[in-house]
OpenMM code with the backbone's topology and positions (N, CA, C; nanometers):
from openmm import Vec3, app, unit

residues = "MET ALA THR SER THR GLY ALA THR PRO ALA TYR LEU LEU ALA PRO GLU VAL SER ALA LEU LEU TRP TYR MET PRO ASP GLN ARG HIS HIS MET LEU PHE ALA THR MET TRP ASN THR GLY ILE ARG ILE GLY GLU ALA ARG THR LEU THR PRO GLU SER PHE ASP LEU ASP GLY LEU ARG PRO PHE VAL ARG VAL LEU SER GLU LYS VAL ARG ALA ARG ARG GLY PRO HIS ARG LYS MET ARG SER ALA TRP SER ARG".split()
positions = [
    Vec3(-3.0472, 0.5507, -0.7758),
    Vec3(-3.0047, 0.4457, -0.6859),
    Vec3(-3.0537, 0.3120, -0.7400),
    Vec3(-2.9704, 0.2082, -0.7294),
    Vec3(-3.0089, 0.0750, -0.7736),
    Vec3(-3.1113, 0.0187, -0.6765),
    Vec3(-3.2176, -0.0360, -0.7298),
    Vec3(-3.3210, -0.0914, -0.6430),
    Vec3(-3.3559, -0.2320, -0.6858),
    Vec3(-3.4059, -0.3072, -0.5913),
    Vec3(-3.4578, -0.4398, -0.6203),
    Vec3(-3.6075, -0.4263, -0.6430),
    Vec3(-3.6763, -0.5379, -0.6491),
    Vec3(-3.8207, -0.5317, -0.6697),
    Vec3(-3.8927, -0.4774, -0.5473),
    Vec3(-3.8286, -0.4821, -0.4311),
    Vec3(-3.8888, -0.4290, -0.3090),
    Vec3(-3.8582, -0.2815, -0.2925),
    Vec3(-3.8856, -0.2299, -0.1737),
    Vec3(-3.8666, -0.0876, -0.1473),
    Vec3(-3.7225, -0.0536, -0.1090),
    Vec3(-3.6442, -0.1529, -0.0654),
    Vec3(-3.5072, -0.1248, -0.0236),
    Vec3(-3.4095, -0.1523, -0.1373),
    Vec3(-3.3011, -0.0764, -0.1449),
    Vec3(-3.2036, -0.0992, -0.2522),
    Vec3(-3.1285, -0.2301, -0.2317),
    Vec3(-3.0959, -0.2964, -0.3413),
    Vec3(-3.0216, -0.4214, -0.3341),
    Vec3(-2.8728, -0.3949, -0.3133),
    Vec3(-2.8242, -0.2842, -0.3661),
    Vec3(-2.6830, -0.2502, -0.3544),
    Vec3(-2.6643, -0.1037, -0.3912),
    Vec3(-2.5462, -0.0521, -0.3617),
    Vec3(-2.5136, 0.0860, -0.3985),
    Vec3(-2.4309, 0.0857, -0.5261),
    Vec3(-2.4515, 0.1847, -0.6087),
    Vec3(-2.3716, 0.2017, -0.7290),
    Vec3(-2.2435, 0.2770, -0.6949),
    Vec3(-2.1430, 0.2687, -0.7819),
    Vec3(-2.0138, 0.3339, -0.7579),
    Vec3(-2.0268, 0.4838, -0.7297),
    Vec3(-2.1086, 0.5591, -0.8041),
    Vec3(-2.1216, 0.7022, -0.7716),
    Vec3(-2.1816, 0.7268, -0.6330),
    Vec3(-2.2702, 0.6389, -0.5908),
    Vec3(-2.3304, 0.6526, -0.4580),
    Vec3(-2.2277, 0.6247, -0.3488),
    Vec3(-2.1444, 0.5237, -0.3701),
    Vec3(-2.0393, 0.4933, -0.2730),
    Vec3(-1.9382, 0.6073, -0.2679),
    Vec3(-1.9031, 0.6620, -0.3833),
    Vec3(-1.8105, 0.7764, -0.3872),
    Vec3(-1.8659, 0.8945, -0.3091),
    Vec3(-1.9943, 0.9225, -0.3256),
    Vec3(-2.0567, 1.0326, -0.2516),
    Vec3(-2.0565, 1.0042, -0.1020),
    Vec3(-2.0849, 0.8804, -0.0650),
    Vec3(-2.0840, 0.8418, 0.0756),
    Vec3(-1.9450, 0.8602, 0.1355),
    Vec3(-1.8427, 0.8151, 0.0647),
    Vec3(-1.7054, 0.8290, 0.1136),
    Vec3(-1.6613, 0.9749, 0.1195),
    Vec3(-1.7074, 1.0553, 0.0255),
    Vec3(-1.6713, 1.1974, 0.0215),
    Vec3(-1.7155, 1.2693, 0.1489),
    Vec3(-1.8322, 1.2340, 0.2011),
    Vec3(-1.8877, 1.3024, 0.3181),
    Vec3(-1.8502, 1.2371, 0.4503),
    Vec3(-1.7672, 1.1345, 0.4481),
    Vec3(-1.7276, 1.0668, 0.5702),
    Vec3(-1.6114, 1.1432, 0.6342),
    Vec3(-1.6342, 1.2118, 0.7474),
    Vec3(-1.5291, 1.2957, 0.8043),
    Vec3(-1.4184, 1.2173, 0.8743),
    Vec3(-1.4505, 1.1021, 0.9290),
    Vec3(-1.3530, 1.0234, 1.0052),
    Vec3(-1.2669, 0.9419, 0.9086),
    Vec3(-1.1363, 0.9631, 0.9123),
    Vec3(-1.0453, 0.8958, 0.8196),
    Vec3(-1.0456, 0.7442, 0.8388),
    Vec3(-1.0596, 0.6983, 0.9629),
    Vec3(-1.0627, 0.5534, 0.9886),
    Vec3(-1.1844, 0.4895, 0.9241),
    Vec3(-1.3008, 0.5535, 0.9394),
    Vec3(-1.4216, 0.4998, 0.8767),
    Vec3(-1.4109, 0.5044, 0.7248),
    Vec3(-1.3535, 0.6121, 0.6748),
    Vec3(-1.3352, 0.6262, 0.5302),
    Vec3(-1.2511, 0.5103, 0.4765),
    Vec3(-1.1382, 0.4823, 0.5422),
    Vec3(-1.0506, 0.3736, 0.4976),
    Vec3(-1.1185, 0.2382, 0.5106),
    Vec3(-1.1931, 0.2185, 0.6193),
    Vec3(-1.2638, 0.0924, 0.6394),
    Vec3(-1.3633, 0.0681, 0.5270),
    Vec3(-1.4492, 0.1657, 0.5013),
    Vec3(-1.5513, 0.1471, 0.3986),
    Vec3(-1.4921, 0.1424, 0.2582),
    Vec3(-1.3865, 0.2192, 0.2332),
    Vec3(-1.3212, 0.2142, 0.1020),
    Vec3(-1.2580, 0.0771, 0.0795),
    Vec3(-1.1952, 0.0218, 0.1823),
    Vec3(-1.1360, -0.1119, 0.1711),
    Vec3(-1.2436, -0.2168, 0.1497),
    Vec3(-1.3522, -0.2065, 0.2249),
    Vec3(-1.4621, -0.3024, 0.2082),
    Vec3(-1.5212, -0.2937, 0.0680),
    Vec3(-1.5398, -0.1729, 0.0180),
    Vec3(-1.5982, -0.1541, -0.1155),
    Vec3(-1.5060, -0.2089, -0.2239),
    Vec3(-1.3768, -0.1795, -0.2129),
    Vec3(-1.2822, -0.2180, -0.3175),
    Vec3(-1.2438, -0.3654, -0.3158),
    Vec3(-1.2562, -0.4303, -0.2007),
    Vec3(-1.2193, -0.5718, -0.1920),
    Vec3(-1.3399, -0.6646, -0.1890),
    Vec3(-1.4555, -0.6120, -0.1519),
    Vec3(-1.5746, -0.6959, -0.1421),
    Vec3(-1.5849, -0.7738, -0.0124),
    Vec3(-1.5021, -0.7397, 0.0855),
    Vec3(-1.5078, -0.8124, 0.2120),
    Vec3(-1.6231, -0.7616, 0.2979),
    Vec3(-1.6625, -0.8429, 0.3925),
    Vec3(-1.7687, -0.8064, 0.4864),
    Vec3(-1.7052, -0.7496, 0.6131),
    Vec3(-1.7884, -0.6950, 0.6986),
    Vec3(-1.7380, -0.6277, 0.8187),
    Vec3(-1.6613, -0.7245, 0.9090),
    Vec3(-1.7088, -0.8465, 0.9226),
    Vec3(-1.6382, -0.9451, 1.0048),
    Vec3(-1.4996, -0.9753, 0.9521),
    Vec3(-1.4870, -0.9836, 0.8209),
    Vec3(-1.3566, -1.0063, 0.7597),
    Vec3(-1.2688, -0.8828, 0.7737),
    Vec3(-1.3274, -0.7658, 0.7638),
    Vec3(-1.2511, -0.6413, 0.7789),
    Vec3(-1.1945, -0.6295, 0.9200),
    Vec3(-1.2660, -0.6820, 1.0173),
    Vec3(-1.2194, -0.6759, 1.1559),
    Vec3(-1.0937, -0.7587, 1.1783),
    Vec3(-1.0679, -0.8576, 1.0914),
    Vec3(-0.9495, -0.9420, 1.1080),
    Vec3(-0.8251, -0.8837, 1.0416),
    Vec3(-0.8399, -0.7746, 0.9657),
    Vec3(-0.7264, -0.7177, 0.8929),
    Vec3(-0.6252, -0.6534, 0.9869),
    Vec3(-0.4993, -0.6733, 0.9548),
    Vec3(-0.3880, -0.6096, 1.0248),
    Vec3(-0.2985, -0.5461, 0.9186),
    Vec3(-0.2016, -0.4648, 0.9577),
    Vec3(-0.1103, -0.4095, 0.8565),
    Vec3(-0.0402, -0.5182, 0.7741),
    Vec3(-0.0171, -0.6350, 0.8356),
    Vec3(0.0473, -0.7451, 0.7645),
    Vec3(-0.0442, -0.8077, 0.6598),
    Vec3(-0.1737, -0.7791, 0.6649),
    Vec3(-0.2697, -0.8330, 0.5680),
    Vec3(-0.2539, -0.7695, 0.4305),
    Vec3(-0.1877, -0.6552, 0.4244),
    Vec3(-0.1762, -0.5799, 0.2995),
    Vec3(-0.0387, -0.6001, 0.2374),
    Vec3(-0.0364, -0.6458, 0.1129),
    Vec3(0.0876, -0.6562, 0.0359),
    Vec3(0.0733, -0.5631, -0.0835),
    Vec3(0.1271, -0.4441, -0.0709),
    Vec3(0.1089, -0.3411, -0.1728),
    Vec3(0.2339, -0.3163, -0.2566),
    Vec3(0.3418, -0.3916, -0.2297),
    Vec3(0.4680, -0.3669, -0.2983),
    Vec3(0.4894, -0.4525, -0.4227),
    Vec3(0.4130, -0.5575, -0.4405),
    Vec3(0.4332, -0.6471, -0.5534),
    Vec3(0.3742, -0.5931, -0.6823),
    Vec3(0.3896, -0.6727, -0.7883),
    Vec3(0.3317, -0.6345, -0.9170),
    Vec3(0.1797, -0.6320, -0.9107),
    Vec3(0.1236, -0.7236, -0.8329),
    Vec3(-0.0217, -0.7284, -0.8135),
    Vec3(-0.0503, -0.7118, -0.6644),
    Vec3(-0.0747, -0.5914, -0.6197),
    Vec3(-0.1055, -0.5706, -0.4776),
    Vec3(-0.2288, -0.6515, -0.4368),
    Vec3(-0.2277, -0.7015, -0.3137),
    Vec3(-0.3423, -0.7783, -0.2671),
    Vec3(-0.3605, -0.7625, -0.1169),
    Vec3(-0.4782, -0.8044, -0.0724),
    Vec3(-0.5124, -0.8042, 0.0698),
    Vec3(-0.5419, -0.9479, 0.1085),
    Vec3(-0.4746, -0.9965, 0.2115),
    Vec3(-0.4967, -1.1319, 0.2613),
    Vec3(-0.6083, -1.1247, 0.3651),
    Vec3(-0.7182, -1.1942, 0.3385),
    Vec3(-0.8361, -1.1871, 0.4250),
    Vec3(-0.8619, -1.3235, 0.4863),
    Vec3(-0.8792, -1.3255, 0.6176),
    Vec3(-0.9161, -1.4472, 0.6881),
    Vec3(-1.0603, -1.4355, 0.7328),
    Vec3(-1.1355, -1.5377, 0.7087),
    Vec3(-1.2746, -1.5388, 0.7518),
    Vec3(-1.2800, -1.5550, 0.9030),
    Vec3(-1.3819, -1.4990, 0.9650),
    Vec3(-1.3999, -1.5185, 1.1094),
    Vec3(-1.4314, -1.6642, 1.1405),
    Vec3(-1.4819, -1.7374, 1.0428),
    Vec3(-1.5187, -1.8766, 1.0648),
    Vec3(-1.3972, -1.9682, 1.0674),
    Vec3(-1.2853, -1.9198, 1.0133),
    Vec3(-1.1641, -2.0007, 1.0099),
    Vec3(-1.0899, -1.9785, 1.1403),
    Vec3(-1.1067, -2.0732, 1.2300),
    Vec3(-1.0414, -2.0638, 1.3605),
    Vec3(-0.9910, -2.2019, 1.3981),
    Vec3(-0.8746, -2.2058, 1.4564),
    Vec3(-0.8224, -2.3337, 1.5043),
    Vec3(-0.8902, -2.3652, 1.6368),
    Vec3(-0.9422, -2.4854, 1.6472),
    Vec3(-1.0094, -2.5260, 1.7709),
    Vec3(-0.9273, -2.6334, 1.8392),
    Vec3(-0.9233, -2.6256, 1.9690),
    Vec3(-0.8579, -2.7292, 2.0475),
    Vec3(-0.9671, -2.8033, 2.1223),
    Vec3(-0.9861, -2.9270, 2.0883),
    Vec3(-1.0896, -3.0048, 2.1531),
    Vec3(-1.2229, -2.9894, 2.0832),
    Vec3(-1.3241, -3.0583, 2.1325),
    Vec3(-1.4548, -3.0575, 2.0664),
    Vec3(-1.5277, -2.9245, 2.0812),
    Vec3(-1.6183, -2.9005, 1.9907),
    Vec3(-1.7041, -2.7826, 1.9948),
    Vec3(-1.7862, -2.7866, 2.1224),
    Vec3(-1.8266, -2.6724, 2.1747),
    Vec3(-1.8981, -2.6683, 2.3036),
    Vec3(-2.0279, -2.7472, 2.3014),
    Vec3(-2.0980, -2.7527, 2.1878),
    Vec3(-2.2211, -2.8318, 2.1810),
    Vec3(-2.1895, -2.9803, 2.1952),
    Vec3(-2.0784, -3.0221, 2.1364),
    Vec3(-2.0385, -3.1618, 2.1470),
    Vec3(-1.9938, -3.1941, 2.2889),
    Vec3(-1.9244, -3.1014, 2.3548),
    Vec3(-1.8814, -3.1246, 2.4929),
    Vec3(-2.0008, -3.1486, 2.5827),
    Vec3(-2.1074, -3.0675, 2.5646),
    Vec3(-2.2245, -3.0843, 2.6509),
    Vec3(-2.2930, -3.2174, 2.6234),
    Vec3(-2.2909, -3.2636, 2.4988),
    Vec3(-2.3508, -3.3932, 2.4662),
    Vec3(-2.2678, -3.5063, 2.5250),
    Vec3(-2.1357, -3.4917, 2.5267),
    Vec3(-2.0490, -3.5960, 2.5800),
    Vec3(-2.0549, -3.6033, 2.7315),
    Vec3(-2.0861, -3.4923, 2.7958),
    Vec3(-2.0847, -3.4901, 2.9421),
    Vec3(-2.2128, -3.5447, 3.0038),
    Vec3(-2.3087, -3.5847, 2.9213),
    Vec3(-2.4355, -3.6375, 2.9755),
    Vec3(-2.4220, -3.7787, 3.0217),
] * unit.nanometer
topology = app.Topology()
chain = topology.addChain("A")
for resn in residues:
    res = topology.addResidue(resn, chain)
    for name in ("N", "CA", "C"):
        topology.addAtom(name, app.Element.getBySymbol(name[0]), res)
């Protein structure tokens, strides 16, 4: 297992991820973790994925990922609203 200078591993190696996926009985979890491993996305980004996020028919298949931080806001942020209301 890959380790950092501390006691906890810094990351998993490909054979370790393969073993983890092999023993995952739930197909949904298997697909989630396989997608996260193969794309490098985080769990928050994985939560935003829809079937439309996947383009697998082109010459270069890709996954369109939206960050959770990218959100359209209407009006000021709540912290600013509280400052304005004083």
